[in-house]
C-alpha positions in Angstrom: -138.1 -159.0 128.8 -138.1 -155.9 127.8 -136.8 -152.4 130.5 -139.8 -150.9 130.4 -142.3 -149.8 133.3 -145.2 -152.5 132.9 -148.9 -151.4 132.8 -151.3 -152.1 135.1 -154.0 -151.5 132.6 -152.9 -154.8 130.1 -153.1 -158.1 131.6 -149.4 -159.2 132.7 -147.7 -161.1 130.3 -145.7 -164.1 131.6 -142.0 -163.6 130.3 -140.8 -166.3 127.7 -139.4 -170.0 129.1 -135.9 -168.4 130.4 -134.6 -168.5 126.8 -132.9 -165.1 127.5 -131.5 -166.0 130.0 -128.6 -168.8 131.0 -129.0 -171.2 133.6 -127.0 -171.0 135.9 -125.5 -174.3 136.1 -126.4 -176.8 133.5 -127.2 -179.1 136.1 -130.5 -177.8 137.4 -134.4 -178.7 136.6 -135.8 -176.7 134.2 -138.8 -174.8 136.1 -142.0 -175.0 134.8 -144.1 -172.1 133.0 -144.8 -169.3 135.3 -148.4 -169.1 136.2 -150.0 -166.5 134.0 -152.1 -164.4 137.2 -148.7 -164.2 139.0 -149.1 -167.5 141.5 -146.4 -168.6 143.2 -145.1 -171.9 142.4 -143.0 -173.6 145.5 -139.6 -174.9 144.0 -136.4 -176.8 144.8 -134.4 -175.1 147.4 -131.7 -173.1 144.7 -130.6 -169.7 143.9 -132.4 -169.3 140.2 -132.5 -166.2 139.2 -135.9 -165.9 136.2 -137.8 -167.5 140.2 -136.6 -163.9 141.6 -137.6 -162.2 138.8 -140.8 -163.6 139.1 -141.5 -163.2 142.7 -140.9 -159.1 141.6 -143.1 -158.7 139.4 -145.8 -160.6 141.4 -145.1 -158.7 144.1 -144.6 -155.3 142.1 -148.0 -156.1 140.1 -150.3 -156.7 143.9 -148.6 -153.0 145.4 -150.0 -150.9 141.8 -153.5 -152.4 142.1 -153.9 -150.8 145.2 -153.0 -147.7 144.6 -154.6 -147.3 141.4 -157.8 -147.9 142.9 -157.3 -145.6 146.0 -156.4 -142.7 143.5 -159.7 -144.0 141.7 -161.5 -143.7 144.6 -160.4 -140.3 146.8 -159.2 -137.8 144.2 -156.7 -135.6 145.7 -157.6 -132.1 146.2 -156.5 -128.8 144.6 -154.1 -127.3 147.8 -154.8 -124.1 145.9 -158.4 -123.6 145.4 -159.1 -122.7 149.1 -156.2 -119.8 148.6 -157.8 -118.5 145.3 -161.1 -118.2 146.4 -160.1 -116.6 149.7 -158.4 -114.0 147.9 -161.4 -113.5 145.5 -163.4 -112.4 148.5 -160.3 -110.6 149.5 -160.5 -108.4 146.6 -164.3 -108.0 146.7 -164.3 -106.3 149.7 -161.4 -104.2 149.3 -164.1 -102.3 146.3 -166.7 -102.6 147.8 -165.7 -100.4 150.7 -163.2 -98.3 148.2 -167.2 -97.4 146.8 -168.3 -96.5 150.0 -165.8 -94.9 150.7 -166.0 -92.2 147.4 -169.7 -92.3 148.0 -169.2 -91.2 151.5 -166.8 -87.9 150.5 -169.5 -87.3 147.2 -171.9 -86.9 150.0 -169.6 -85.0 151.8 -168.0 -82.6 149.4 -171.9 -81.8 147.5 -174.7 -82.4 150.3 -178.0 -83.0 149.6 -180.6 -80.3 150.6 -182.8 -82.7 153.0 -186.9 -82.3 152.7 -188.0 -80.1 155.5 -189.6 -83.3 158.7 -193.0 -82.7 159.7 -193.3 -81.3 163.4 -193.3 -84.4 165.8 -196.4 -84.6 167.8 -196.4 -82.6 171.4 -196.7 -85.8 173.7 -200.0 -86.5 175.5 -200.5 -86.7 179.2 -201.5 -91.0 179.5 -204.3 -90.7 180.5 -205.6 -92.0 184.0 -208.0 -95.6 184.7 -210.0 -93.9 186.5 -211.5 -89.8 187.0 -209.1 -88.5 189.0 -210.1 -87.2 192.5 -210.0 -83.4 193.5 -207.6 -83.7 195.3 -205.5 -85.3 192.2 -206.3 -81.6 190.2 -205.8 -79.5 192.3 -202.3 -81.2 192.6 -201.6 -81.2 189.7 -203.1 -77.6 188.4 -200.8 -76.9 191.2 -203.7 -75.8 193.8 -202.3 -74.3 197.2 -202.6 -77.4 200.1 -204.5 -75.7 202.6 -208.0 -74.9 201.1 -210.6 -73.3 203.9 -214.0 -75.0 204.2 -215.8 -71.0 203.5 -218.8 -69.3 204.3 -220.6 -71.6 203.7 -220.0 -74.7 205.8 -219.2 -71.7 208.9 -223.4 -71.0 208.1 -224.4 -74.7 208.1 -221.9 -75.0 211.5 -223.6 -72.5 212.8 -227.3 -73.6 212.1 -226.1 -76.5 213.9 -224.7 -74.8 216.6 -227.8 -72.8 217.1 -230.2 -76.3 217.3 -228.1 -77.2 220.4 -228.0 -73.8 221.8 -232.2 -73.3 221.6 -232.7 -77.0 222.6 -230.0 -77.1 225.3 -232.4 -75.6 228.5 -235.3 -78.7 227.5 -232.7 -81.2 229.0 -230.9 -84.4 227.8 -233.1 -85.8 226.1 -234.2 -82.6 223.7 -230.3 -82.6 222.8 -230.5 -86.0 222.3 -231.9 -85.4 218.9 -229.2 -82.5 217.6 -226.2 -84.5 219.3 -227.2 -87.5 217.0 -227.1 -85.8 214.0 -224.1 -84.4 215.0 -222.1 -87.7 215.3 -223.4 -88.8 211.9 -222.3 -86.1 210.1 -218.7 -86.7 212.3 -218.4 -90.5 210.9 -218.9 -90.0 207.7 -217.1 -86.2 207.1 -214.2 -88.0 208.6 -213.6 -91.2 206.6 -214.5 -88.9 203.8 -211.4 -86.6 204.3 -209.3 -89.6 204.8 -210.4 -90.6 201.5 -212.4 -92.9 202.1 -215.7 -93.1 200.7 -218.1 -94.8 201.1 -216.9 -96.8 203.5 -220.3 -97.8 205.5 -219.5 -100.5 207.9 -216.9 -98.2 209.2 -219.4 -94.7 209.0 -221.7 -97.6 210.8 -220.0 -98.2 214.0 -218.5 -95.5 214.6 -221.8 -93.7 214.2 -223.1 -96.8 216.7 -220.4 -95.5 218.9 -222.4 -92.2 219.2 -225.2 -93.5 219.4 -223.6 -96.2 222.6 -222.2 -93.5 224.2 -225.3 -91.2 224.2 -227.4 -94.4 225.4 -224.9 -94.6 228.7 -224.8 -90.5 229.5 -228.7 -90.9 229.2 -228.9 -93.9 231.4 -226.6 -93.0 234.0 -226.0 -90.0 236.9 -223.8 -86.9 235.5 -221.2 -88.5 238.0 -220.2 -91.1 235.7 -220.6 -89.4 232.4 -216.4 -89.7 232.4 -216.6 -93.2 232.8 -219.3 -93.6 230.4 -217.1 -91.7 227.9 -213.8 -93.4 228.0 -215.7 -96.5 227.8 -217.4 -96.6 224.5 -213.9 -95.1 223.5 -212.2 -98.1 224.9 -215.0 -101.0 224.0 -215.2 -99.0 220.1 -211.6 -99.6 220.0 -211.5 -103.6 219.9 -214.4 -103.6 217.8 -212.8 -102.0 215.3 -209.4 -104.0 215.9 -210.9 -107.1 215.6 -213.4 -105.7 212.3 -209.6 -105.0 211.0 -208.0 -108.7 211.6 -210.6 -110.1 210.0 -210.5 -107.7 206.4 -208.9 -109.3 203.8 -207.0 -106.4 202.8 -203.2 -105.9 202.8 -201.3 -104.6 205.7 -201.1 -100.9 204.8 -205.0 -100.5 203.8 -206.3 -102.5 206.7 -203.4 -100.3 209.6 -205.2 -96.8 207.0 -208.5 -98.2 208.1 -207.6 -98.9 211.6 -206.7 -95.7 212.4 -209.4 -93.4 210.3 -211.9 -96.1 212.5 -210.9 -95.6 215.5 -210.0 -91.5 214.9 -214.0 -91.6 214.0 -215.3 -93.6 216.5 -213.7 -91.4 219.4 -214.5 -88.1 217.3 -218.1 -89.5 217.4 -218.0 -90.1 221.5 -216.2 -87.0 222.3 -219.5 -85.5 220.4 -221.4 -86.7 222.7 -219.9 -84.6 225.2 -222.6 -82.2 224.9 -225.3 -84.8 226.8 -222.5 -84.2 229.7 -222.5 -81.2 229.6 -226.4 -80.8 229.9 -226.8 -82.8 233.0 -223.8 -80.2 234.6 -225.1 -76.8 233.4 -227.2 -76.4 230.1 -225.8 -72.1 230.2 -222.5 -73.3 230.1 -223.9 -75.6 226.6 -225.5 -72.7 225.8 -222.1 -70.5 225.9 -220.1 -72.9 223.7 -222.7 -73.3 220.7 -222.7 -69.4 220.0 -218.6 -69.0 220.9 -219.0 -71.7 217.9 -221.5 -70.6 215.7 -219.8 -66.6 215.1 -215.8 -67.6 215.9 -216.8 -69.8 212.7 -217.8 -67.6 211.0 -215.5 -64.9 211.4 -212.7 -67.4 210.4 -214.5 -68.0 206.9 -214.2 -64.2 206.1 -211.8 -63.5 202.6 -208.7 -62.3 205.2 -205.2 -63.3 205.4 -204.9 -66.2 208.0 -203.3 -64.3 210.4 -206.1 -62.0 211.1 -208.6 -64.4 210.3 -207.8 -66.7 212.9 -207.2 -63.6 215.5 -210.9 -62.4 214.2 -212.3 -65.6 215.4 -210.5 -66.0 218.7 -212.2 -62.3 219.0 -215.2 -63.2 217.9 -215.5 -66.8 220.0 -214.9 -64.9 223.6 -216.9 -61.9 222.6 -220.0 -64.2 221.7 -219.5 -66.3 224.8 -219.6 -62.9 227.1 -223.1 -61.9 225.4 -224.3 -65.8 225.5 -223.6 -65.2 229.4 -225.3 -62.6 229.8 -228.2 -63.6 228.4 -228.0 -66.6 230.5 -226.7 -64.7 233.6 -223.6 -66.5 233.4 -220.5 -64.4 235.3 -218.4 -62.3 232.2 -214.9 -63.8 233.0 -216.5 -67.4 233.0 -218.1 -67.0 229.5 -215.9 -65.4 228.0 -213.2 -68.1 228.6 -215.3 -70.6 227.9 -216.2 -68.6 224.6 -212.1 -68.7 223.8 -211.6 -72.0 224.3 -214.3 -73.6 222.7 -213.8 -70.8 219.5 -210.2 -72.2 219.8 -210.9 -75.9 219.3 -214.1 -74.9 216.8 -211.3 -73.2 214.3 -208.9 -76.7 215.1 -211.3 -78.8 213.5 -211.6 -76.1 211.0 -207.7 -76.3 210.2 -207.7 -80.3 209.9 -210.8 -80.1 207.8 -208.6 -77.4 205.1 -205.8 -79.8 204.6 -203.9 -82.0 202.2 -207.3 -81.3 198.9 -210.3 -81.4 200.4 -213.2 -81.1 197.9 -216.6 -79.7 198.8 -218.3 -82.9 199.9 -215.0 -83.2 202.7 -215.4 -79.4 203.0 -220.0 -79.5 203.6 -219.2 -82.7 206.9 -216.6 -82.5 208.1 -216.4 -78.8 207.7 -219.5 -78.5 209.5 -219.4 -81.0 212.4 -215.7 -81.0 213.2 -215.4 -77.5 214.9 -218.8 -78.5 217.3 -217.5 -81.5 218.2 -214.4 -80.7 218.9 -215.8 -78.3 220.3 -217.2 -80.2 223.2 -214.6 -81.7 225.0 -213.6 -77.7 226.1 -217.8 -77.3 227.2 -217.8 -79.9 229.5 -214.7 -79.3 231.5 -215.0 -75.9 231.9 -218.9 -75.3 232.1 -217.9 -77.8 235.1 -215.4 -76.2 237.0 -216.7 -72.1 236.1 -220.1 -72.4 235.2 
């Protein structure tokens, strides 16, 4: 047997028939030849050296073959390959950073002339989804918030007041036609003043309240006039509340509509006060209508506001005195009545001039409100003084 290691690729060659190893003692039998595949043969118990060597070589061969198969199936990865790749990537990044730094340094040392950029277009205001109202246009243009109706609405108020004064001697039925016209214009103008248009249902309800008050005053005695007026306002207040409760609008819109409808109905009913005043004294209606007409025209003159207001009050009082002279009313009562009616008319004008009113507001509310606001003063003072 040679001392060189066994090659696992070559078949295993069993050693010779124990020619090179003397037996440990002569009385021992010769073992049979070894199995070429390294099979272990059971022998009699003894301490033979060749058997132990054959068994060791067989175990060594069995251990070499699995190791060879494992090396062939799973090759060992190189531990330095990943480090080499990482180092190569780091060198590339460092080289790229150096190039970027050099380019930036060159640009800073030799800046390029920048081309002239075109001027940015001026931002335009977004177009509204709907046409702007007169109030929105006035607010955008920075115009005053208070705009007085002017001479044309004042002239129409004077015409309506003259009709009222001319029909006063005819009694309640003659005045009822002018009062109905006044109530219709008042109802429409108040809704338009509040920005609610067309609001046909609200206008019709307010106008119906005024007609109901007229009918009640015509059907009852003059002593029941306050009861009729207050009752009409109360009933129409309930109707307006019921109407708004049945509305499918939002809570804010219903509240806004409720306030507008209640105020419009109340003004329409208050305008019926001229019917009650005619039942008491037709002279009071003449004096009050004359004061409203003259005071409104004086207030519409292009003067500073304090001067125009003072002139309007003085003109109303003077018109009352003049109308009292024509009707036989005393000077003092006519002056007081004219001054009170003129003050109420100017307050109505102030309301119609608020919050960027449009021309339509001026031609409706600006015409009717001065005359409708003066009705309570004409009724109360006419009953007490005339």
